[in-house]
Wavefront OBJ file of the C-alpha trace (Angstrom):
o trace
v 9.209 10.957 6.019
v 8.093 14.155 4.453
v 4.530 13.935 3.310
v 3.089 15.732 0.374
v -0.541 16.463 0.030
v -0.957 13.514 -2.522
v 0.484 11.294 0.192
v -2.019 11.970 3.004
v -4.743 9.651 1.898
v -2.248 6.825 1.147
v -0.871 6.971 4.751
v -3.858 7.841 6.740
v -6.331 5.508 4.977
v -4.162 2.416 5.077
v -4.030 1.953 8.841
v -0.520 3.260 9.184
v 0.613 4.545 12.488
v 1.850 8.097 12.186
v 3.669 10.510 14.591
v 2.857 13.863 13.273
v 5.225 16.711 14.312
v 3.596 20.083 14.137
v 5.498 23.316 14.081
v 4.448 26.954 14.340
v 4.491 28.168 10.755
v 6.216 31.391 11.564
v 8.942 29.505 13.588
v 9.189 27.072 10.748
v 9.793 29.788 8.040
v 12.308 31.675 10.283
v 14.210 28.483 11.031
v 14.062 27.428 7.256
v 15.384 30.830 6.219
v 18.391 30.699 8.662
v 19.111 27.022 7.868
v 18.874 27.248 4.095
v 20.749 30.696 3.992
v 23.791 29.230 5.721
v 23.751 26.270 2.949
v 22.892 23.434 5.288
v 21.364 21.252 2.608
v 23.658 21.876 -0.452
v 22.385 18.689 -2.274
v 19.349 20.689 -3.355
v 19.749 24.346 -2.129
v 22.920 24.766 -4.002
v 21.789 22.915 -7.168
v 20.627 24.529 -10.497
v 18.158 21.547 -10.814
v 14.901 21.092 -9.116
v 14.256 18.870 -6.098
v 11.265 17.897 -3.976
v 12.198 20.687 -1.469
v 12.170 23.506 -4.200
v 9.856 22.515 -7.097
v 6.543 20.888 -7.530
v 5.922 18.084 -9.921
v 3.497 18.278 -12.951
v 0.347 16.640 -11.863
v 0.858 13.556 -14.205
v 4.283 13.016 -12.412
v 2.943 13.482 -8.856
v 0.072 11.085 -9.445
v 2.409 8.128 -9.717
v 3.441 8.520 -6.065
v 6.827 7.016 -7.046
v 9.666 8.754 -5.311
v 12.193 7.509 -7.695
v 10.162 8.402 -10.730
v 9.735 11.944 -9.316
v 13.437 12.322 -8.876
v 13.830 11.706 -12.757
v 11.446 14.574 -13.420
v 13.226 16.738 -11.024
v 16.626 15.973 -12.542
v 15.309 17.225 -15.810
v 13.800 20.439 -14.582
v 15.956 23.581 -14.042
v 15.435 25.411 -10.814
v 15.499 28.877 -12.521
v 11.824 29.131 -13.244
v 10.961 28.170 -9.704
v 13.461 30.612 -8.365
v 11.672 33.384 -10.200
v 8.278 32.218 -9.034
v 9.540 32.441 -5.505
v 10.716 36.009 -6.037
v 14.445 35.324 -6.111
v 16.697 38.036 -7.700
v 17.161 37.455 -11.523
v 20.980 36.782 -10.811
v 20.373 33.914 -8.447
v 21.131 30.457 -9.906
v 20.483 28.313 -6.928
v 18.145 28.796 -3.840
v 21.160 29.153 -1.626
v 22.369 32.030 -3.911
v 18.919 33.477 -3.728
v 18.775 33.726 -0.081
v 22.310 34.880 0.335
v 21.641 37.861 -2.166
v 18.164 38.785 -1.040
v 17.852 41.081 1.934
v 16.193 39.799 5.306
v 12.627 40.761 4.389
v 12.791 39.529 0.902
v 14.566 36.367 1.960
v 11.863 35.628 4.658
v 9.122 36.269 1.955
v 10.851 33.920 -0.442
v 11.270 31.160 2.218
v 7.610 31.676 3.174
v 6.491 31.012 -0.421
v 8.805 27.919 -0.579
v 7.559 26.546 2.555
v 3.864 27.163 1.835
v 3.442 23.704 0.337
v 4.878 22.033 3.422
v 2.711 24.257 5.761
v -0.352 23.504 3.844
v 0.347 19.728 3.989
v 0.952 20.045 7.780
v -2.272 21.822 8.366
v -4.126 19.345 6.053
v -2.744 16.297 7.904
v -3.606 17.902 11.170
v -7.271 18.275 10.044
v -7.467 14.717 8.719
v -5.926 12.958 11.677
v -8.506 13.990 14.377
v -11.176 11.531 14.279
v -12.568 8.260 15.668
v -10.033 5.385 14.860
v -7.158 7.702 14.063
v -3.830 6.030 14.398
v -1.937 9.334 14.374
v -0.279 10.895 17.370
v 0.250 14.603 16.960
v 3.054 16.319 18.845
v 4.115 19.949 18.947
v 7.735 20.088 18.113
v 8.327 22.962 20.618
v 6.897 20.709 23.385
v 9.680 18.319 23.086
v 12.943 19.151 24.830
v 16.069 18.386 22.829
v 17.439 15.953 25.501
v 14.170 13.887 25.611
v 13.411 13.827 21.830
v 14.692 10.228 21.356
v 13.106 9.017 24.489
v 9.809 10.344 23.447
v 9.773 8.260 20.321
l 1 2 3 4 5 6 7 8 9 10 11 12 13 14 15 16 17 18 19 20 21 22 23 24 25 26 27 28 29 30 31 32 33 34 35 36 37 38 39 40 41 42 43 44 45 46 47 48 49 50 51 52 53 54 55 56 57 58 59 60 61 62 63 64 65 66 67 68 69 70 71 72 73 74 75 76 77 78 79 80 81 82 83 84 85 86 87 88 89 90 91 92 93 94 95 96 97 98 99 100 101 102 103 104 105 106 107 108 109 110 111 112 113 114 115 116 117 118 119 120 121 122 123 124 125 126 127 128 129 130 131 132 133 134 135 136 137 138 139 140 141 142 143 144 145 146 147 148 149 150 151 152 153
């Protein structure tokens, strides 16, 4: 489950048990850049429409907390304005096109801006979940070896 900032209180306040995987932000951006540049998530990275991974909802839409209602908003929003905000070349019509046409330094800067929301959420959840009665287990992703990932969970 990918949490957004508006989700934190809902999940941490309701007694849910959470395993929070934490990544180094620089590693996360580098990994995301390489992953998205090769087109590993074409459903959103090669679309001319918005998605939860590329755009942010207007506050009124985000307040509902309804994933399916959010998708209706995204399906009506073109990606182009968001691509410009991220710093993509004007010719880019999709995020994949953006990363493939931008140079390395520009591409990493673009991925940093795209991932900023996720990084902020990760850090906010890290802050909220350290306290008495916390039902959150925090793990650093790099501390898990690939072979033991499933066994750990």
